C-alpha positions in Angstrom: 39.1 55.9 -178.3 36.5 53.0 -178.2 37.7 52.1 -174.8 37.4 55.7 -173.5 34.0 55.9 -175.0 33.1 52.7 -173.1 34.8 53.9 -169.9 32.9 57.1 -170.1 29.6 55.3 -170.5 30.4 53.0 -167.5 31.1 56.1 -165.5 27.8 57.6 -166.5 26.1 54.6 -165.3 28.0 54.5 -162.1 27.0 58.2 -161.5 23.4 57.5 -162.3 23.3 54.5 -159.9 24.9 56.7 -157.3 22.2 59.3 -157.8 19.4 56.9 -157.7 20.8 55.3 -154.6 20.9 58.6 -152.9 17.4 59.4 -153.9 16.3 55.9 -152.6 18.2 56.6 -149.3 16.4 60.0 -148.9 13.1 58.5 -149.8 13.7 55.8 -147.0 14.4 58.6 -144.5 11.3 60.5 -145.4 8.2 60.1 -143.4 5.7 57.5 -144.7 3.0 59.2 -146.9 0.4 57.2 -145.2 1.2 59.1 -142.1 -0.2 62.7 -142.4 0.9 65.4 -140.1 -1.0 65.8 -136.8 -3.4 68.8 -136.9 -2.7 71.4 -134.2 -5.4 71.4 -131.5 -7.4 74.7 -131.2 -6.8 76.6 -128.1 -9.9 78.1 -126.5 -10.6 80.2 -123.4 -12.2 79.6 -121.0 -11.5 75.8 -121.0 -14.3 73.3 -121.1 -16.8 72.8 -119.7 -17.4 76.6 -120.1 -18.7 77.9 -123.5 -15.6 79.0 -125.6 -15.5 82.8 -126.1 -11.9 83.2 -127.3 -9.7 81.3 -129.7 -5.9 81.8 -130.2 -5.4 82.3 -133.9 -1.8 83.3 -134.6 1.5 84.5 -133.3 3.9 86.9 -135.0 7.6 87.4 -133.9 9.3 87.9 -137.1 9.1 87.6 -140.9 9.0 83.9 -141.0 5.6 84.0 -139.2 4.0 85.5 -142.3 5.0 82.4 -144.3 2.4 79.7 -143.2 3.9 76.3 -142.8 0.6 74.3 -143.0 2.3 70.8 -143.5 3.4 70.7 -139.9 6.6 68.9 -141.1 8.9 71.6 -140.0 10.7 71.3 -143.5 11.0 75.0 -144.0 12.6 75.5 -140.5 15.1 72.7 -141.2 16.1 74.0 -144.6 16.3 77.7 -143.6 17.2 77.6 -140.0 15.4 79.5 -137.2 12.8 81.4 -138.7 13.0 84.1 -136.0 16.7 84.9 -136.3 16.3 87.6 -138.9 14.1 90.7 -138.2 12.6 89.2 -135.1 11.1 91.6 -132.5 13.4 92.4 -129.7 11.4 94.3 -127.0 8.0 95.1 -128.3 5.4 97.0 -126.3 2.5 98.8 -128.1 0.5 97.3 -131.1 -2.0 98.7 -133.5 -3.7 97.3 -136.7 -4.8 99.2 -139.7 -5.5 98.3 -143.4 -4.3 94.6 -143.1 -1.1 95.6 -141.3 0.0 95.0 -137.7 2.3 97.7 -136.4 4.3 96.8 -133.3 6.4 99.5 -131.4 9.7 97.8 -130.7 11.7 99.8 -128.0 14.9 97.9 -128.5 14.9 97.8 -132.4 14.2 101.6 -132.5 11.1 101.3 -135.0 7.8 100.0 -135.8 7.7 96.4 -137.0 5.1 96.1 -139.7 3.5 92.7 -140.5 1.7 93.2 -143.8 -0.9 90.5 -143.9 -2.0 91.3 -147.5 1.5 91.2 -149.0 2.9 88.5 -146.6 5.8 90.9 -146.2 7.7 92.5 -143.1 9.4 95.7 -142.7 11.0 97.8 -139.9 10.0 101.5 -140.0 12.5 103.6 -138.2 11.8 107.0 -139.7 14.5 109.4 -141.0 15.9 112.7 -140.2 13.7 114.7 -137.9 11.4 111.7 -137.8 13.8 109.0 -136.8 12.6 107.0 -133.8 14.8 106.2 -130.8 12.7 104.0 -128.5 9.1 103.9 -129.7 6.8 102.7 -126.9 3.3 102.9 -128.0 1.2 103.5 -131.2 -2.3 104.5 -131.9 -3.7 104.8 -135.4 -6.5 107.3 -136.5 -9.3 106.5 -138.9 -7.4 108.2 -141.7 -4.2 106.2 -141.2 -2.4 108.9 -139.4 0.0 107.1 -136.8 1.0 108.7 -133.4 4.0 107.1 -131.8 5.2 107.7 -128.2 9.0 107.7 -128.1 10.5 107.4 -124.6 14.0 107.9 -126.2 13.1 111.4 -127.6 10.4 112.1 -125.0 8.1 113.2 -127.8 5.1 112.0 -129.9 6.0 111.5 -133.3 3.3 111.7 -136.1 3.5 109.9 -139.5 0.9 110.0 -142.3 -0.9 107.2 -144.0 2.1 106.5 -146.2 4.4 106.4 -143.2 5.9 109.9 -143.9 7.0 111.9 -140.9 4.7 114.8 -140.3 5.5 116.4 -136.9 6.8 115.8 -133.3 4.7 117.0 -130.4 6.2 118.2 -127.1 9.4 119.9 -126.4 12.1 117.6 -125.7 12.3 116.1 -122.2 9.2 117.9 -120.9 7.2 114.8 -120.7 7.6 111.1 -120.7 4.9 109.9 -123.1 3.9 106.2 -123.0 0.1 105.4 -123.5 -1.8 107.1 -126.4 -5.4 107.2 -127.3 -7.6 109.2 -129.8 -11.1 110.5 -129.3 -12.5 113.0 -131.9 -10.0 115.8 -132.4 -8.3 115.0 -129.1 -5.1 113.1 -128.5 -4.6 111.8 -125.0 -0.9 111.3 -124.0 -0.1 109.5 -120.8 2.8 111.0 -119.0 4.3 108.5 -116.6 6.9 110.9 -115.2 4.5 113.6 -114.2 1.6 111.2 -113.2 -0.9 112.7 -115.5 -2.7 112.8 -118.8 -2.1 115.6 -121.3 -4.9 116.3 -123.6 -3.6 117.6 -127.1 -5.2 118.8 -130.2 -4.4 115.9 -132.5 -4.0 118.2 -135.5 -1.6 120.9 -133.9 -0.3 119.3 -130.8 -1.5 122.3 -128.8 -2.1 121.4 -125.1 -5.8 121.8 -124.1 -5.6 120.7 -120.5 -4.1 117.9 -118.2 -5.5 115.9 -115.4 -4.7 113.2 -113.0 -1.9 114.7 -110.8 -3.6 117.5 -109.0 -6.7 115.8 -107.7 -7.7 117.1 -104.3 -8.5 113.7 -103.2 -5.5 111.5 -102.7 -7.3 108.3 -103.6 -8.1 110.0 -107.0 -4.5 111.0 -107.8 -2.8 109.2 -110.6 0.5 107.2 -109.8 2.6 105.6 -112.6 -0.1 105.7 -115.4 1.0 103.7 -118.3 -1.8 102.9 -120.8 -5.1 104.5 -121.9 -8.3 103.7 -123.7 -11.5 105.4 -124.7 -15.0 104.1 -124.0 -18.1 104.5 -126.4 -19.2 107.4 -124.4 -16.0 109.3 -124.5 -15.0 108.4 -120.9 -11.2 107.8 -120.4 -9.8 104.5 -118.8 -6.3 104.9 -117.5 -4.1 101.9 -116.2 -2.2 103.1 -113.2 0.5 100.4 -112.7 1.8 102.0 -109.5 -1.8 102.0 -108.1 -2.8 98.6 -109.3 -6.0 99.7 -110.9 -7.8 101.2 -113.9 -9.1 104.6 -113.2 -12.0 106.1 -115.2 -12.5 109.7 -116.0 -14.9 111.8 -118.0 -13.7 113.5 -121.1 -13.2 116.7 -119.2 -10.9 114.7 -116.7 -13.3 114.4 -113.8 -12.8 111.2 -111.8 -15.6 108.7 -112.1 -14.5 105.5 -110.4 -11.9 102.8 -110.3 -11.7 99.1 -111.3 -9.6 96.5 -109.6 -7.2 96.6 -106.6 -3.9 95.1 -105.6 -4.2 91.5 -104.9 -3.7 87.9 -106.3 -7.4 86.9 -106.9 -9.4 87.3 -110.1 -10.4 90.8 -110.6 -7.5 92.1 -108.9 -4.1 93.3 -110.2 -0.4 92.9 -109.4 1.2 94.7 -112.5 -1.5 96.0 -114.8 -0.3 97.4 -118.2 -2.1 97.3 -121.5 -5.8 98.0 -121.8 -8.4 98.0 -124.6 -12.2 98.4 -124.6 -14.5 96.6 -127.1 -17.8 98.2 -128.6 -19.8 96.8 -125.6 -17.3 98.7 -123.2 -15.8 95.5 -121.8 -12.3 96.2 -120.5 -9.3 94.0 -121.4 -6.5 94.5 -119.0 -3.2 92.7 -119.4 -1.2 92.0 -116.2 2.5 91.3 -116.4 2.5 89.6 -113.2 -0.4 87.2 -113.7 0.7 86.7 -117.3 -2.8 86.9 -118.5 -5.5 89.3 -119.7 -8.6 89.9 -117.6 -11.9 90.9 -119.0 -14.3 93.1 -117.0 -17.9 94.3 -117.9 -18.2 97.9 -117.4 -19.5 97.7 -113.8 -16.1 96.0 -112.7 -17.2 92.4 -112.6 -14.6 90.1 -113.9 -15.9 87.9 -116.7 -12.9 85.7 -117.5 -9.1 85.6 -118.1 -7.2 84.3 -121.0 -3.6 83.8 -122.1 -2.4 81.2 -119.8 -0.5 78.2 -121.2 -2.5 75.5 -122.9 -2.1 72.8 -125.4 1.0 73.8 -127.6 0.9 77.4 -126.4 3.4 78.6 -123.9 1.2 81.4 -122.6 1.8 85.0 -122.4 5.1 86.5 -121.1 5.0 89.9 -119.6 1.9 91.1 -121.5 2.0 94.7 -122.3 0.1 96.3 -125.2 -3.4 95.2 -125.9 -5.6 96.3 -128.8 -8.9 95.3 -130.3 -9.6 95.3 -134.1 -12.8 94.7 -135.9 -11.8 95.3 -139.6 -9.0 92.7 -139.8 -11.1 89.6 -139.0 -11.1 88.4 -142.6 -7.4 87.8 -142.4 -7.9 85.1 -139.7 -11.2 83.5 -140.6 -9.1 80.4 -142.1 -7.2 80.0 -138.8 -10.6 79.9 -136.6 -12.3 76.7 -135.9 -14.9 76.2 -138.8 -17.6 76.3 -136.1 -16.4 79.3 -134.3 -17.7 82.7 -135.5 -15.0 85.5 -134.8 -16.6 88.8 -134.1 -13.4 90.7 -133.5 -9.7 90.4 -132.9 -7.7 90.9 -129.7 -3.9 91.5 -130.2 -1.6 91.1 -127.2 2.1 91.9 -126.9 4.4 89.8 -124.9 7.6 91.7 -123.9 9.4 88.4 -123.2 9.2 84.6 -124.4 8.4 83.2 -127.8 5.0 84.6 -128.4 5.7 88.4 -129.0 2.5 89.3 -130.7 -0.5 86.8 -130.1 -3.8 87.3 -132.2 -6.9 86.0 -130.3 -10.5 85.9 -131.9 -13.6 86.8 -129.7 -16.7 85.0 -130.8 -19.1 82.1 -130.3 -19.2 78.5 -131.2 -22.3 77.3 -133.2 -24.5 74.8 -131.4 -23.3 75.9 -128.0 -25.7 77.3 -125.5 -24.3 80.6 -123.8 -25.7 82.2 -120.7 -28.0 85.1 -121.1 -26.1 87.3 -118.6 -22.6 87.1 -119.6 -21.5 89.6 -117.0 -21.3 86.9 -114.4 -17.8 85.4 -114.2 -17.3 81.9 -115.6 -16.4 79.0 -113.4 -12.7 79.1 -114.9 -12.4 82.7 -113.8 -13.3 82.3 -110.2 
């Protein structure tokens, strides 16, 4: 018995020694503590020497992007595997932000991917029963939280309340092909790509008020393959016509005003325009899936700059589609901005391919930097 107790004691010592050795081996393999992780370099647009106006702040492609790994060691990815393998976006297009949540219409996943920045949680909203989505394409959210979703699988506009409960479906099945959406007062503007027009609905009832775009007497004013839409501060409507390589502007009554851009490969021209958004100064942000960037124009049509190209650690946009601007969610990204860069509002851009998926940029100014008095002129980087 004494021999067994002694043997057990020796075994325990051997096990303890093996454990200590393993820990020492792990410690030897770990990075030396005196070598801190390299901080990521902030990416600004336009590049120096022009004054910075836009900083890349974050990328969202799946649930793992809500869990910040600030150490830069990649330990979480090493232990848990590819952070984008579960619940990742598949084929996103439209994007909107409301109450600390980023909603992304994913045509391939058949629902809205919801990145909740408050709760650091992710969910896929697909709807149920009569409200089940098939191929959600775009989304716009009203001030009260009502969500309008264009579904190109159902060829209808689906409406959900603030709590994501299904309310109604606008449009008889297969009577339109809804893509872009915009809200202005009591109107819901629906871009119908199949019939090359915009339908103006009562946002409360879905009743059609009028249409415009297809039946213009002047051929140069007729819509062709409209895809996305935005509303200016004066109520004018801006429609991206991918097939006409331009942005067409209309009055709230549907009267043609002017066009922005034309086909070409130079700054200020378009090859495959898609997403559009307007800020409070009525600057236009137009994504181009061929140029892989977003161009900014003043309201007179002068190109100010472009952003989204590869730089530093960023691979750049890949077939950018939906573009939206948000003023209310800036607080969620202040800690991601350069301490000297004051973010005024957010620009969210969806890439249909590549690793980016949803990129969040901040528009603002760097303290201590002189900015031109007339910012309507294109920067050197944009020429």
